[in-house]
C-alpha positions, 0 to 999 in steps of 0.5 A: 499499500502506498505511503501517501496515507502516512506521509504528506503529499509533499513528501511524495512530490519531493520523492518524484522531483528527486527521481526526475532529477536523477534520471535527467542527470543520466540522460534518461529518454522520454521520461513520463510520469503517470499519476495512478493515485486514483486508480491503485493503492500500490503507488501514487505515481509511475515513471517511465523512462527509456535507456539506450542500452542495457548498460544505460538502463541498469545505470539509470535504475542504479542512479535512481536508487542511489539518489533516493537513499541519499535523500532518505528514501529507501527503495522497497526493491529493484528488480530486473537488474540482471537482464537489464531490459526492464529494471523496476525501482519501487520507491513505494510512492513512486515506481520507476520503470526503466525499459529498452525502447522495444520492451517499453513499446511492447508493454505500452505501460502508458497506454495501459495505465491511461485507460478512462481518459487519464492524462500522462504528463511528460516530465 
């Protein structure tokens, strides 16, 4: 369940800022933020970003996790680091999907989570 019930919204917003800055630092491609607060209780926002190679995907995910830790946000988990085609960084209030472009296109998470007219915001 999301920490949004236990923490103020500003904390979730701060975490999102940290994630977006980390992705910008490492030149993440086509960053999208999806607000899912009204759709699920597992997280507040999902961030979807592409990397240019499996090495870049792993570096993006590692940098997000490191920056979050340095700001006092402990990742719940990081999955997919071995293959590094799709690495998920679970920061509870923000879940980050770092994907190779072909994997991102195949799974189309932005379309899946925008059903019902929800808007995706570019970051």
